[in-house]
N, C-alpha and C positions, 0 to 999 in steps of 0.2 A: 222725346229718347234721341231723334235727329241732332236736335243742340248739345245734349250731354256728349254723342259721341263725336261731335267737332271739336267740344270744349275736354274731355279726354285724350284726344288725339296729339291737340295743342303743350295739352299739360305735360304727358308724358316725353313729345318729343323736346323738349328742352335738356332734359335729362338723358334721351339716348344721341342730341348732336353734341353734348358736351363727350360723352364716350367716344362718338365719332371723329371731334376734336383733337382725342389725347390721342388715339390712334393715328388718325391722319397725322398729328405734329411728331408720334415716334418715326412712325417710318419716315416720314419729309425730314427728319434728321438724319435716317440712315442713308437717305437717297443724295441730301446736302453734302454730305459728308464724301459721298463716293462720286460726287459730279466732278468728273474729267475735265469736262468743257469749260466748267466756269475756272476751273485751274490753269487751262491752257490761255481762257481770253485775259485772266489779270497778268499771266506770263507776258502776253504779246504787247498788251495795253504800256507794260511798263521798260521793254526791250529795250528800244532805242536811249531810255534814260540810264543804263545802267552803263558801268564803267568796268576796266576789266576785274578789279577787285571784287565787287559788288557781283559780278558774275559766280565769283567763288561762293561767296554768303548764299547767292541764289540755289547754285545745286546743291548746298548743304542743306537748305532749308526743303528743298524738293525730297532730297534722300531720306528727311527725319519725317516727312510727312509720308511716307511711303512706308518706313517702318512704321510707325502708329498704324495707319491703316491695317498693316499685315497684320499687326499684335492683334489689332481688333477682330478680324476676322478669325485668328485661331484662336481667341479666348471662346468667337461663338462656335465654333466648332468645337473646343473644348467642353461648351457644358452641354451642348447635343448630344454628344458622346457620353458625357455621365448622367445623363438621363435616361438615355437608351440603357445603359450598364446595372443603371437603379433598376430600372423597370425590369429586364429581363431577371434580376437575382429577386425581386419578389414574387413573378412569375414561379421560378425554381424554389422557392422556398414554400410556397403554398402546395407547388405540387409535391415536396418532400413531406411537408407535416400528412397531407392527405395518405402516402405512402408509409408512413409510420405508423397512422389509426389504423391502417388496414392490418399491417403487419402485429401489432398490438393485439388486436382481433383474433388474427391467426393463431398466436402464441397463447390467448387465454382458450383456443377453443383445442390447441394441441395437449395442452396441459389436462385439462376435463379427461381428454381423451386418454390420454398418459393414464390416468388415475384408475378408469374402469377395465382400461386392458390386464394392468398389473393385479388387480381385484381378480378378474377372470383367469387369469394364469394360476393364480395362488389358489383361487377354486379348482381349476382341472388338475393342480400337483398333487392333492390331497392335502396340503398343508393348511393350516390355520394361518390368520393374518399376524404378522410377527412374529410367526414359529423360525426358529435357526434350522436350518436343513442338515446343520454339521455337525450337529450334536450327538456322539457317539452313540449306537445302540447294543446295549449287551442280551445274553439270554436269561432270563429268571432261571430260579429252580424250576417253576412251574411249567414252564417249557414257553410261554407267550414273551414277547419282546417288548422290553422295557428301556430305556434309557439310563443315563448315570442319574446321580443325584436331584443336579439342576436340570437336567433332563427332562427329569419325571416332572419335578414341579413346575415347569414353563408350559408342559402339555397339560396339565390339571388347569394353568391360568389361562389358556388357548381356548377352553372353550365353555371359558365366562365369559359372555357378550359384555357386561360391565368393567371387565380389563381391557384397558385400551393399549396401556405399555408393558406388554409381554415381557421384554428383557430386564427390565428396570424390577419387574415386580419382583421376577424368580431372584435378584438380586437381592431383595428382601428376604425373600424366604431363606437364602444361604448363608445372609449375613445377619439374621434373628436374633443370634445369642454372641454373635461377634465381640469381642472386647481388643481394643487396641492394644498393638503388642510391642514393648521395648525391647529393644535388640542390644543397647548396652553398647552405643558404638562409643569408639576413646580414639578413634582418628585426628589426626589435624589435617587443615585444608594443603599443607604440602605433602602427607603422608598419603591423601584420597589423590593427587594428582600421579603419583608414580604406582600405587595400587591399581589405579583406573587403565592406566598406559601400560603398566605390565600385563593386567588381564587381557586388555584386547592384542597384546602380541601374543603371548602364549595360549589362547584360547581360542583366539579369531583368526589368529593371524595376519592382523590388522595393525599397521605400525603410525605410529603418529610420534611427535618429538613433545618434547616435554613443556617446551612454549606452547604448544597447539592445546594439549590438554589444559593447561592453565590459564589460556584464554576462553576455554569454552566455559569450563567454571564459574571463569568470575563474568562471564556472561550471563548464566543462571543466576548469578548473585545478583546484577544491576536491573533485569529486567524479565519476565514470566516469559515473552518470544526470543527467541534466538534464531540470527538468517544466518546459516553458512553458503555460502556464494563462491562462485567458482567453476573453474572450464570443468568440464564432463569427466566425471573418472577419477576424480582425486579422493572419494571415499568422504564425500558429505552426506550422503545416507547413512552409508556404514558407521560414521560417529556417532550418529544418534541410536542406530540399530545396537551397538555395541555397548552404549550409556544404558540402552533398557535390559541388554542382559547380564551389567554388572551389577546392575540396581534390583536383579531378580523378578523386574517388572516391564516384559517386553514391549517395545514401544510401539504405540498403536499407530500405524501406520495408514495416512488417509492418502492415497493417490489424488491430488488435483487434476481435475479435469477440466479443457477448455470451455467447456460448457456453464462451469459453475458459475452462478449468478449474484444469491443470495443465500441465506444463514441457512438454508432446510437441506444443503449439501452436505452441512456439517454436522447438524444438529436431527434432522430429520423430519417429517410434516403429518401433519394428522389425515386422513385419509377419511372424506365424509362418506366414500360410497361402501368401505369396507368397516370404518365405525371406529378403527385401529390407525394408533399413532407408528409408522413407520419409522424404527429407531435404529440409528447407525450406532458403526463401534465405536466413534468418538464420542457420543453420548453415554453410549454405555461404561466406556472407560473412567469419564468426569463422575459419573454415578457410583461406578466402584469407589474411586478414590476416597469420594467423600465419605466413606465408612472406616476409612483405615490414616494413619497417618504414614504410611511407605510413599516413597519417593516415585512420580508417574510423570511419563514423557508422550505426548502425541506430534505424530511427524505429519507436518506438511509437505511431502512430497512433490518437489516443482512447482511450489507455490504458485509461482506468478508465471506459470502458465495460463490462468485465468486471472483477471484484475483483482487481488490480493483485497482491496478498500472496498470491493463489492460485497464476497462472502466473507470476509472476517471483521467488516468494519465495526459491527457490535458487541464483538469480543475488544477490540484494541480500546473502545471506550471503556467498558467495563473492567478489565483489568489495569486501566488509568487509573481506576478510581481510589484513592487515601487508603480508605476503610475496607477490608473485604468482608465486609456485613452487606456490602451494597454490590459485592459481586453477585449480582442475581440477573437471572436472563427467564424471560417468558416462553415456556414451551407452546400451552396453552391458555386460551382466554379467562376457561374455568376450570373450575375443580370436579372430579366424580368421587364419587363414596370409595371406589376401591383403587384411588388412585397409588402411586407409591408412596413409601412412607416420608421420603424425604422432598417430595413436590408440594408445596405448599400454594397452594390458590394458583395453580399451574405452572409457578415459579419455581426454580430450580437454582440453587447456591451454586456457583461456581467453586471448584476446590483449591485452595489455596496450597496444595502437594503436587500438583500438576502442572508442569511446562510443555511449550510449546515449541517445536524447533520446525524452520522451515527451512527447504535447502531451494537452492534458487541457480539456474542455468542462464547463463549471459550469452544469449545467441537472438539471431532474430526471429526465432520460432516463440518469444517470451514475450509478455508486456514490460514494459518500467516499472521499478517499484517506486510509487512516490515517496514525497517527503512525512505524509501520514502517518506511514508505514514504518519506514526508516526512522522517524526520530522517537518512535515510541519502541523500536527492537533495538538489539545489539548484535550487528552483522561483524562477521568473521570471517576472513577468506581462505579460502583452504586452494592453493594454486600449485601445490608442490606434495609428489608421492614422498609420503614419509621411509627413512632408510632402516633398511633392515639391521634388527641390532638383537642380542641373545638376550630376554627377557627373564626375571625371576617368575616361575611358576605362583600363579594369583588365582586364587577362586573368588565368586562371584559371591557378594555379600548384600543382605539386608541391610537399610540404610532408612533411619529415622527422617521424615520431612521438618521434625519439629527440630534433631539436631544439626542438619544441616543447614537449616536457616539460622539457627544459634550459632553456628561458626562463621556464617557469613556477617551476621550481625558482630559478632566479637574481633572480626577482622577490620570493620567499619568505624568500632569502637577504638581499636587498638592501632590501625594505621591511618587516621585521618590525613588531608593532603598537607603539607606542610605551608606555613607560612609564605616561606620564599616562591614555593610553586604555586600556590595563591595569586601572589603578585605578578609572577612571571604569566602565569594562563590569562589575568585581568591586562595585560600590556599587551600580549596577544590578542587577545579582544577589540583592545581598541584600535590596534594596528591593522585587524583585518575588515572593522568595519569603513573605516578611512578608505582605505586603499580597493577592498573587494565589495563593501555593500552589504557585508553580511556578519550578522550576529548570532551569538551563544544565547538560547533560549533557558530558561530557569530549569527545565526537564530535561536540556541537556548536562547542566551542571551539577546536578543531582546524579543523574545515572554515573557521571563521571566519577565522581567520589566515591559511589558506590564501587565500581567495577576495579578503579584503580588502589583502592582499598585492599579489596578481596586476592589483585592481583599482587601485592604485594605479600599479602596472607598466604597465596600459593607459591612463594620462592621469588617470585620476580622482584624488578626495582621499578621504585616509583616513576620516574623519568621514562621507562620504558612503558609504563601501562598508561601513562599520559601521550606520549609519542601516537602509540598504537589505538588507543581512542579517539584522537583528534584527527588523524588521519582518516580515518572509517569513518564517523558522523559528523566532522564537519567541513574538512577539504573536501569530500565528496560533494560537497552541494558546487562548489565552482565550475563543475561539470555542465552544471543548468545556466552558468554566465557566459557571453560570449569569448570563446578562448582565445582569439585573434586580438581582443581589447582590452584583456589580462595580462599577454602574453611578456608583455614587457615589465610587469609589477612581478612576476615568479622570482627571478633574480633577487632582487632587492630584498624579498621575504625570505627565501632562502638565507641571505646575510642576518637577516634579523633573528632568525630562529639560531643560525652559529653564536651571535652574541648572545644572546638569550641564556640559551641552553647549552651551549657548549657543542665544538665542530663535531666531537664523537658522538654525540646525541641525537635523538630526533631522528632516526636512519629513516624510518616506516616514511615520513611527512614530506622529508627529502625525496627519498626516491619515487613520492607520490606527486612531488610537484615538475619532478624531471620528465615523467611519462607525461603529464599535463600537457608539457611544453613543447613533448615531440608530438604531438597528436595537432596541433596549430597546421 
């Protein structure tokens, strides 16, 4: 055994001696590079043989060597600092991940506790889960208290433990024998603009320009999501509210809260404790719209006070699908025997006769709206208060959604973009790609055609419609670029617009570019 131990020692020593020589050679090399004594010895050895010119070259060689050594020292310091910073980042990331995991666990616990507390409150108030406490109560002939027709049905439904969608079920009862009504609408798009404008002014004392109403209706034609944006107090929510009053279907106002994180804020959620689905007014409005051919609108008030792409992401994807048969959202994973009539296997068809209007205030208290949202919506700026005018007294009117969409389709067929305008837009696209690295997407081009055609049908001009759309949907993307970098490209771009579309046209785009230039 002693022999083997000596063998193993000598055998392994060969390997470790090699490592020692590598390390020793490395450190010896570093010591050699910084051996001031040897440098001085060589200089002293040749000192007597140098001429005057050679001494100059010696000084240059010494300076070069000092610079090289200094650079090596700085490089070593740099790498050491990099390593220490990297190590610190790793430690911070691990600590942050642990903190996030702890917070996630706390959030899950709070959600469960919230559901239990809500169920307890409902029980203490003497209400059944899902019962609407705002339903008016009237006195029956027998002296007992009863609600109206819808409320009575809802009360019966609430007593049934097998019914989890009480509000939707009450709508089924109310519309059991309902037949879609035809209102015999005959107005044109241009007449609709004036009718709505005069109604808002005569009945609600809300004043808007003809062009603002024209833009609003054109936005409804281009997409199901219209965003009204601008400074506070200019009438963004009032415009959506007035539209609901005009079509005799009050707008469903959903006041967005900073805590909104997912779609349950819009549609509600199934409470495992009470075995009831907590339905929202938005869900109730959607379900009701599915029974009729009327026009409905849901208002997402101050929609960017929370992140839109969180709570509205699924709706953005659904409304993007070309076929309305695919506009389906899953509310619950399975079906019950007494589920609402229009709920198939826990899934609800999103109605095509409902539009969604979001209002946005651009200030420090809100989130920036991402491209994903803007690309699918039609933004309309409301930054000026409308001037008071003497309106024609106009009454609200019922409008068939099929008739309104028929007007939109008629306008798209009657007023397509001219070939000349198509060519100019294509040239502009090439210019923007070359100078700003931004391109038009297919979605944007399709929306532009729909928007501009309806804008012309509402009494506007093609060039003004294209101007407004490009300013709000395409030039807006310039804000994401380095403004200092593109500043010198703005004036040539304005000259290009003047040459392509005429100096008297494209005022929206030019004003936007000038404002952008002043921001640098």
